[in-house]
KEZA-545757 format. One record per atom (N, C-alpha, C, O): residue in three letters; x, y, z. Coordinates in steps of 0.001 Angstrom, whole numbers, padded with zeros to 6 digits, always signed. Layout:
ALAXYZ/...
This chain:
MET-171239-194733-099022/MET-170120-195202-098315/MET-168918-195255-099222/MET-168980-195694-100371/SER-167861-194806-098678/SER-166662-194806-099504/SER-165815-196030-099169/SER-165797-196514-098038/MET-165121-196506-100184/MET-164259-197692-100039/MET-162955-197271-099358/MET-162385-196229-099680/PRO-162506-198067-098444/PRO-161244-197718-097808/PRO-160075-197857-098796/PRO-160012-198803-099581/ARG-159200-196935-098735/ARG-158019-196984-099584/ARG-156984-197925-098987/ARG-156662-197855-097801/SER-156485-198781-099813/SER-155412-199639-099297/SER-154094-198914-099526/SER-153852-198350-100593/SER-153288-198942-098547/SER-152003-198266-098686/SER-150908-199329-098766/SER-150679-200107-097840/TYR-150271-199319-099878/TYR-149163-200259-100073/TYR-147858-199571-099697/TYR-147566-198457-100133/GLN-147093-200262-098883/GLN-145764-199781-098530/GLN-144778-200558-099403/GLN-144780-201789-099382/ALA-143967-199886-100142/ALA-142984-200546-101006/ALA-141681-199769-100972/ALA-141632-198591-100618/PHE-140610-200488-101362/PHE-139311-199835-101454/PHE-139258-199045-102746/PHE-139790-199455-103777/THR-138617-197930-102662/THR-138445-197147-103884/THR-137269-197720-104662/THR-136476-198491-104122/ILE-137163-197355-105891/ILE-136070-197824-106742/ILE-134715-197387-106198/ILE-133735-198121-106318/VAL-134651-196219-105610/VAL-133404-195711-105031/VAL-132978-196579-103853/VAL-131802-196921-103721/GLU-133925-196929-103004/GLU-133599-197788-101864/GLU-133107-199156-102332/GLU-132154-199690-101765/LEU-133725-199721-103335/LEU-133291-201010-103871/LEU-131886-200918-104469/LEU-131071-201820-104277/LEU-131604-199842-105188/LEU-130275-199663-105767/LEU-129207-199518-104693/LEU-128100-200034-104848/ILE-129522-198833-103625/ILE-128556-198674-102529/ILE-128238-200031-101910/ILE-127076-200317-101620/VAL-129243-200862-101705/VAL-129032-202196-101138/VAL-128169-203034-102079/VAL-127256-203725-101628/ILE-128449-202978-103372/ILE-127676-203750-104350/ILE-126220-203287-104369/ILE-125315-204119-104436/VAL-125981-201996-104312/VAL-124611-201473-104304/VAL-123874-201926-103043/VAL-122715-202334-103123/VAL-124516-201862-101901/VAL-123881-202281-100642/VAL-123531-203769-100703/VAL-122429-204157-100318/ILE-124443-204592-101174/ILE-124186-206035-101280/ILE-123037-206292-102257/ILE-122194-207152-101999/SER-122991-205571-103358/SER-121909-205733-104342/SER-120555-205379-103746/SER-119570-206081-103976/ILE-120503-204304-102988/ILE-119243-203893-102352/ILE-118783-204951-101359/ILE-117602-205296-101328/LEU-119690-205466-100555/LEU-119334-206512-099585/LEU-118862-207779-100293/LEU-117918-208426-099839/ALA-119507-208138-101396/ALA-119096-209322-102161/ALA-117700-209134-102735/ALA-116891-210061-102697/ALA-117403-207964-103262/ALA-116079-207690-103831/ALA-114996-207775-102761/ALA-113922-208326-103003/ILE-115275-207239-101595/ILE-114310-207303-100495/ILE-114069-208750-100077/ILE-112928-209147-099842/THR-115126-209528-099986/THR-115014-210930-099585/THR-114207-211735-100587/THR-113335-212509-100192/VAL-114477-211570-101881/VAL-113754-212314-102916/VAL-112277-211934-102908/VAL-111419-212810-103018/THR-111971-210670-102782/THR-110581-210219-102744/THR-109856-210792-101533/THR-108722-211256-101652/ALA-110491-210763-100390/ALA-109879-211313-099173/ALA-109664-212812-099307/ALA-108631-213329-098883/TYR-110621-213510-099886/TYR-110514-214963-100057/TYR-109348-215298-100978/TYR-108569-216205-100684/ASN-109219-214573-102095/ASN-108116-214825-103026/ASN-106768-214579-102368/ASN-105821-215328-102607/GLY-106666-213556-101553/GLY-105419-213276-100845/GLY-105074-214376-099857/GLY-103916-214780-099746/ILE-106071-214856-099146/ILE-105860-215940-098185/ILE-105450-217209-098910/ILE-104552-217923-098463/GLN-106104-217491-100024/GLN-105797-218684-100803/GLN-104355-218619-101355/GLN-103639-219620-101328/SER-103943-217469-101842/SER-102577-217307-102351/SER-101549-217520-101247/SER-100533-218180-101461/ARG-101809-216966-100072/ARG-100883-217150-098947/ARG-100821-218612-098523/ARG-099758-219098-098135/ALA-101943-219317-098592/ALA-101957-220743-098245/ALA-101112-221544-099243/ALA-100345-222418-098841/HIS-101250-221250-100542/HIS-100431-221925-101551/HIS-098956-221625-101324/HIS-098120-222525-101404/ASP-098632-220372-101041/ASP-097241-219989-100809/ASP-096661-220723-099602/ASP-095524-221192-099651/SER-097426-220824-098529/SER-096958-221529-097330/SER-096732-223006-097622/SER-095773-223602-097132/THR-097610-223591-098416/THR-097475-225002-098773/THR-096214-225230-099592/THR-095496-226203-099363/ILE-095938-224353-100537/ILE-094732-224482-101365/ILE-093488-224380-100491/ILE-092560-225177-100631/LYS-093468-223401-099590/LYS-092309-223241-098704/LYS-092104-224494-097851/LYS-090971-224925-097641/SER-093185-225071-097368/SER-093096-226289-096570/SER-092568-227452-097409/SER-091723-228219-096947/ASP-093065-227585-098640/ASP-092580-228638-099540/ASP-091087-228484-099805/ASP-090342-229462-099763/LEU-090655-227263-100078/LEU-089240-227032-100381/LEU-088356-227362-099183/LEU-087285-227950-099332/ARG-088818-226977-097995/ARG-088069-227291-096773/ARG-087987-228812-096580/ARG-086931-229338-096228/SER-089097-229510-096812/SER-089135-230963-096683/SER-088211-231630-097702/SER-087482-232567-097375/PHE-088252-231136-098937/PHE-087392-231692-099981/PHE-085923-231464-099634/PHE-085096-232364-099776/TYR-085610-230263-099183/TYR-084245-229926-098780/TYR-083756-230895-097704/TYR-082643-231414-097786/GLN-084591-231133-096702/GLN-084222-232057-095625/GLN-084041-233482-096137/GLN-083152-234201-095680/SER-084890-233893-097094/SER-084754-235229-097685/SER-083420-235371-098407/SER-082763-236407-098309/VAL-083023-234332-099129/VAL-081741-234358-099847/VAL-080588-234414-098843/VAL-079622-235149-099051/GLN-080681-233650-097769/GLN-079622-233671-096749/GLN-079520-235046-096081/GLN-078422-235542-095831/ILE-080657-235645-095800/ILE-080657-236991-095199/ILE-080046-238001-096164/ILE-079261-238859-095759/SER-080406-237896-097434/SER-079834-238788-098446/SER-078320-238640-098508/SER-077598-239629-098625/ASN-077841-237397-098428/ASN-076399-237164-098446/ASN-075735-237775-097221/ASN-074640-238329-097322/THR-076377-237681-096083/THR-075820-238261-094862/THR-075732-239782-094973/THR-074733-240380-094574/LYS-076777-240405-095516/LYS-076800-241867-095647/LYS-075875-242380-096745/LYS-075131-243338-096536/GLU-075921-241746-097915/GLU-075210-242244-099096/GLU-073823-241629-099278/GLU-072982-242192-099979/GLY-073584-240488-098656/GLY-072297-239823-098812/GLY-072193-238933-100040/GLY-071153-238318-100275/VAL-073255-238861-100820/VAL-073296-237986-102001/VAL-074691-237395-102118/VAL-075666-237959-101621/TYR-074767-236251-102784/TYR-076067-235637-103040/TYR-076693-236288-104269/TYR-075987-236617-105222/PRO-078010-236477-104254/PRO-078649-237010-105461/PRO-078471-236018-106611/PRO-078589-234806-106433/LYS-078185-236565-107790/LYS-077958-235699-108950/LYS-078866-236034-110119/LYS-079006-235218-111030/TRP-079475-237184-110126/TRP-080263-237622-111275/TRP-081664-238020-110828/TRP-081906-238258-109645/SER-082563-238088-111768/SER-083970-238397-111471/SER-084124-239717-110730/SER-084945-239823-109818/SER-083355-240712-111106/SER-083471-242017-110442/SER-083126-241909-108956/SER-083747-242570-108123/GLU-082145-241083-108626/GLU-081777-240900-107221/GLU-082832-240091-106476/GLU-083062-240313-105287/LEU-083468-239162-107164/LEU-084533-238367-106532/LEU-085760-239222-106245/LEU-086439-239024-105238/THR-086042-240164-107124/THR-087189-241049-106927/THR-087034-241818-105621/THR-088020-242067-104928/ALA-085812-242194-105282/ALA-085555-242941-104055/ALA-085859-242135-102792/ALA-086022-242711-101717/LEU-085937-240810-102915/LEU-086242-239967-101748/LEU-087695-240098-101304/LEU-088016-239802-100153/SER-088572-240535-102197/SER-090015-240648-101933/SER-090617-239331-101467/SER-091450-239306-100561/PHE-090197-238252-102082/PHE-090737-236934-101760/PHE-092144-236811-102328/PHE-092392-237187-103474/LYS-093054-236290-101536/LYS-094431-236092-101980/LYS-094731-234599-102026/LYS-094755-233928-100994/ALA-094957-234092-103221/ALA-095271-232672-103386/ALA-096766-232447-103195/ALA-097584-233303-103533/SER-097106-231299-102657/SER-098509-230886-102531/SER-098915-230289-103868/SER-098923-229069-104039/ARG-099248-231141-104799/ARG-099406-230755-106198/ARG-100438-229664-106435/ARG-100291-228883-107376/GLY-101453-229587-105631/GLY-102514-228608-105843/GLY-102089-227165-105633/GLY-102806-226247-106031/SER-100937-226950-105017/SER-100487-225583-104731/SER-099505-225043-105746/SER-099155-223863-105703/TYR-099050-225894-106667/TYR-098058-225470-107652/TYR-098716-224912-108899/TYR-099777-225374-109319/ASN-098077-223919-109480/ASN-098473-223400-110774/ASN-098297-224544-111778/ASN-097302-225266-111710/THR-099231-224720-112695/THR-099147-225856-113606/THR-098506-225515-114946/THR-098711-226227-115929/ASP-097734-224436-114994/ASP-096910-224187-116165/ASP-095685-225086-116061/ASP-095489-225775-115060/ASN-094876-225070-117090/ASN-093632-225838-117055/ASN-092762-225417-115880/ASN-092804-224272-115430/PHE-091988-226351-115404/PHE-090931-226084-114433/PHE-091445-225444-113148/PHE-090943-224404-112722/ASN-092427-226058-112547/ASN-092962-225500-111308/ASN-092226-226009-110073/ASN-092351-225429-108995/LEU-091470-227074-110221/LEU-090676-227626-109128/LEU-089381-228129-109744/LEU-089401-229045-110566/VAL-088267-227545-109359/VAL-086985-227872-109991/VAL-085929-228101-108920/VAL-085810-227322-107974/TYR-085169-229169-109076/TYR-084048-229465-108192/TYR-082761-229061-108910/TYR-082524-229452-110053/CYS-081943-228280-108226/CYS-080660-227830-108760/CYS-079573-228536-107957/CYS-079180-228055-106894/PRO-079081-229675-108454/PRO-078108-230451-107672/PRO-076730-229821-107686/PRO-076461-228918-108480/PRO-075858-230294-106811/PRO-074469-229836-106880/PRO-073875-230237-108229/PRO-074285-231239-108816/TYR-072935-229479-108708/TYR-072293-229781-109982/TYR-071587-231128-109858/TYR-070832-231331-108907/PRO-071811-232061-110796/PRO-071318-233432-110611/PRO-069813-233619-110750/PRO-069300-234678-110387/TYR-069093-232635-111260/TYR-067673-232850-111509/TYR-066753-232086-110575/TYR-065583-231877-110895/ASP-067255-231673-109445/ASP-066392-231076-108438/ASP-066922-231489-107072/ASP-067859-232282-106982/SER-066347-230973-106044/SER-066761-231364-104700/SER-067825-230422-104133/SER-068007-230339-102919/SER-068506-229734-104998/SER-069502-228763-104565/SER-070618-229427-103760/SER-071039-230545-104056/THR-071075-228728-102759/THR-072222-229203-101979/THR-073344-228182-102018/THR-074287-228254-101230/SER-073244-227242-102927/SER-074240-226182-103033/SER-075377-226648-103931/SER-075165-226920-105113/PHE-076587-226740-103374/PHE-077744-227137-104169/PHE-078943-226306-103759/PHE-078928-225639-102724/ALA-079975-226351-104574/ALA-081200-225617-104274/ALA-082380-226336-104901/ALA-082221-227143-105817/VAL-083554-226034-104400/VAL-084787-226524-105004/VAL-085693-225305-105166/VAL-085808-224473-104266/LEU-086338-225218-106341/LEU-087198-224088-106674/LEU-088635-224563-106757/LEU-088897-225701-107146/GLY-089563-223699-106393/GLY-090975-224009-106553/GLY-091747-222756-106907/GLY-091515-221685-106347/ARG-092672-222904-107850/ARG-093512-221757-108229/ARG-094940-222040-107795/ARG-095568-223006-108226/SER-095427-221168-106930/SER-096766-221277-106368/SER-097819-220853-107389/SER-097507-220211-108391/LYS-099066-221222-107117/LYS-100165-220750-107954/LYS-100275-219235-107933/LYS-100860-218641-108838/SER-099716-218606-106907/SER-099723-217140-106853/SER-098732-216549-107857/SER-098755-215348-108125/GLY-097853-217406-108416/GLY-096851-216948-109372/GLY-095506-216647-108734/GLY-094537-216374-109442/THR-095429-216691-107427/THR-094186-216397-106716/THR-093240-217591-106811/THR-093656-218738-106646/ILE-091969-217312-107079/ILE-090948-218355-107134/ILE-090209-218374-105803/ILE-089631-217369-105389/PHE-090233-219525-105137/PHE-089537-219699-103863/PHE-088350-220628-104072/PHE-088339-221436-105000/TYR-087358-220507-103208/TYR-086225-221430-103251/TYR-085813-221814-101845/TYR-086070-221091-100882/HIS-085177-222951-101747/HIS-084589-223407-100489/HIS-083314-224140-100879/HIS-083340-225041-101718/GLY-082216-223759-100278/GLY-080959-224397-100637/GLY-079901-224229-099580/GLY-080150-223677-098508/THR-078722-224709-099893/THR-077628-224657-098927/THR-077211-223227-098606/THR-076630-222974-097551/ASP-077499-222298-099499/ASP-077122-220904-099265/ASP-078276-220054-098730/ASP-078187-218827-098722/GLY-079353-220694-098286/GLY-080478-219961-097714/GLY-081788-220288-098402/GLY-081870-221211-099213/ASN-082812-219518-098067/ASN-084123-219729-098671/ASN-084856-218404-098731/ASN-084480-217433-098074/GLY-085914-218384-099536/GLY-086689-217159-099656/GLY-087430-217084-100968/GLY-087750-218102-101583/ILE-087699-215856-101389/ILE-088380-215597-102651/ILE-087321-215217-103670/ILE-086462-214378-103399/TYR-087381-215837-104846/TYR-086426-215487-105892/TYR-086876-214191-106549/TYR-087958-214126-107133/ASN-086052-213170-106453/ASN-086372-211856-107016/ASN-085446-211472-108155/ASN-085332-210293-108491/GLY-084789-212448-108748/GLY-083854-212156-109827/GLY-084575-211782-111110/GLY-085796-211631-111142/SER-083792-211637-112156/SER-084341-211174-113432/SER-084874-212307-114291/SER-085441-212051-115353/TYR-084708-213549-113866/TYR-085154-214673-114678/TYR-086579-215076-114330/TYR-087050-214854-113215/THR-087258-215673-115309/THR-088570-216263-115061/THR-088352-217743-114760/THR-087237-218244-114906/MET-089387-218439-114347/MET-089224-219850-114020/MET-088841-220657-115259/MET-088207-221704-115127/ASN-089204-220203-116449/ASN-088788-220911-117657/ASN-087276-220854-117845/ASN-086716-221652-118597/ASP-086617-219926-117175/ASP-085162-219830-117195/ASP-084582-220539-115970/ASP-083632-220059-115352/TYR-085170-221687-115632/TYR-084803-222339-114372/TYR-083330-222711-114301/TYR-082762-222731-113209/VAL-082698-223003-115420/VAL-081273-223327-115393/VAL-080487-222113-114899/VAL-079580-222245-114078/ASP-080840-220932-115404/ASP-080149-219718-114974/ASP-080412-219403-113508/ASP-079522-218926-112804/ILE-081637-219668-113043/ILE-081937-219466-111626/ILE-081083-220402-110784/ILE-080527-219995-109764/CYS-080978-221664-111214/CYS-080141-222614-110487/CYS-078703-222132-110422/CYS-078056-222218-109378/LEU-078214-221630-111529/LEU-076844-221125-111544/LEU-076695-219938-110598/LEU-075686-219816-109904/ASP-077695-219066-110571/ASP-077674-217931-109646/ASP-077631-218396-108196/ASP-076825-217909-107403/LEU-078496-219334-107859/LEU-078666-219729-106465/LEU-077538-220598-105937/LEU-077328-220666-104726/THR-076813-221260-106817/THR-075745-222137-106350/THR-074363-221589-106675/THR-073375-222322-106635/ASP-074293-220306-106995/ASP-073020-219611-107234/ASP-072166-220269-108309/ASP-070942-220318-108194/LYS-072810-220771-109349/LYS-072061-221417-110425/LYS-071992-220536-111667/LYS-071428-220947-112681/ASN-072545-219354-111606/ASN-072707-218531-112802/ASN-071401-218315-113564/ASN-071369-218474-114784/ASN-070340-217960-112873/ASN-069100-217660-113573/ASN-068253-218906-113791/ASN-067666-219071-114861/VAL-068181-219770-112815/VAL-067250-220881-112870/VAL-067656-221940-113893/VAL-066814-222426-114648/PHE-068930-222298-113920/PHE-069334-223428-114744/PHE-070240-223060-115906/PHE-070893-223935-116475/ALA-070294-221790-116270/ALA-071187-221376-117352/ALA-070847-222090-118650/ALA-071753-222483-119385/GLY-069568-222269-118952/GLY-069178-222960-120182/GLY-069617-224409-120174/GLY-070153-224903-121166/ASN-069397-225090-119073/ASN-069800-226493-118978/ASN-071318-226635-119041/ASN-071844-227566-119651/TYR-072003-225705-118409/TYR-073472-225733-118445/TYR-073964-225589-119876/TYR-074887-226290-120290/ALA-073353-224684-120634/ALA-073802-224453-122008/ALA-073568-225694-122865/ALA-074366-225997-123753/ALA-072480-226408-122602/ALA-072176-227595-123393/ALA-073128-228741-123080/ALA-073515-229487-123981/ASP-073503-228888-121841/ASP-074370-230002-121460/ASP-075197-229621-120238/ASP-074796-229908-119110/PRO-076358-228974-120445/PRO-077139-228511-119299/PRO-077617-229642-118405/PRO-077855-229416-117218/GLN-077764-230852-118932/GLN-078239-231950-118096/GLN-077204-232380-117067/GLN-077540-233092-116121/LEU-075968-231967-117228/LEU-074970-232264-116213/LEU-075237-231458-114950/LEU-074771-231807-113865/TYR-075985-230389-115105/TYR-076165-229515-113956/TYR-077576-229531-113385/TYR-077733-229573-112165/VAL-078584-229501-114206/VAL-079948-229395-113692/VAL-080701-230686-113928/VAL-080837-231144-115062/THR-081182-231259-112861/THR-081993-232458-112957/THR-083400-232067-113386/THR-083810-230917-113223/SER-084121-233006-113924/SER-085424-232707-114528/SER-086377-232015-113564/SER-086305-232181-112346/ALA-087260-231245-114151/ALA-088284-230547-113383/ALA-089325-231542-112881/ALA-089483-232626-113442/GLY-090021-231166-111833/GLY-091027-232050-111252/GLY-092275-232194-112098/GLY-092958-233215-112020/TYR-092585-231196-112900/TYR-093798-231213-113709/TYR-093419-230928-115141/TYR-092749-229936-115429/SER-093844-231791-116036/SER-093516-231625-117441/SER-094771-231306-118222/SER-095737-232069-118197/ARG-094761-230193-118908/ARG-095935-229808-119673/ARG-095622-229972-121154/ARG-095258-229017-121840/SER-095769-231179-121619/SER-095542-231478-123022/SER-096910-231755-123634/SER-097912-231191-123196/ALA-096955-232621-124644/ALA-098245-232965-125239/ALA-099148-233627-124200/ALA-100373-233525-124276/ASN-098538-234304-123233/ASN-099280-234976-122173/ASN-098763-234480-120823/ASN-097887-235119-120240/PRO-099283-233351-120305/PRO-098761-232800-119047/PRO-098865-233795-117894/PRO-099908-234415-117686/GLN-097780-233938-117156/GLN-097796-234857-116013/GLN-096654-234538-115063/GLN-095683-233872-115423/TRP-096799-235030-113844/TRP-095737-234911-112861/TRP-094726-236013-113135/TRP-095108-237133-113473/ASN-093443-235710-112993/ASN-092413-236699-113215/ASN-092360-237677-112048/ASN-092871-237407-110961/ALA-091732-238816-112301/ALA-091728-239914-111331/ALA-091101-239550-109995/ALA-091508-240089-108966/TRP-090119-238647-109980/TRP-089449-238358-108715/TRP-090297-237553-107756/TRP-089921-237395-106595/VAL-091415-237046-108199/VAL-092371-236381-107311/VAL-093466-237400-107045/VAL-094413-237524-107822/ALA-093330-238134-105935/ALA-094192-239285-105651/ALA-095664-238897-105540/ALA-096001-237752-105238/ASN-096514-239856-105787/ASN-097968-239644-105661/ASN-098373-239466-104220/ASN-099554-239278-103929/
């Protein structure tokens, strides 16, 4: 009597490799799509924060008769930033107040998303900042956005604090959000 042969059915190495490649491709597509969705969510949050901050500044001007120009006045706005959506490099949220020594009402607020995109909202409009400056050049961006580049460049150079109020996030030895960006 002969012993029955057992027949094992198994996947070949080629079939296993094809399955692994297909799963890898699907995983790559999913991760890429997720990152894109996450970046768009951060960008939308920044735009919403900037719009809210802009409205807070306008309301303050209506109540007080002047635009806030210093950190202490910004703290009174009780603005709450969605901190998780901002890039954590220096100067991720910057308020560019009207120039304090004229009757200017042109101001802007800048925000840099985790996606790296710089957004602005101000009296002259809103959108994505596409200029030649990086966010570390926030004073120059403020000058660009509030049309002060030619008129007040000399005064800005002499005392930049007269023009740009402190950034919302300070990355020094102890990185932290400044007081005017409420908890």
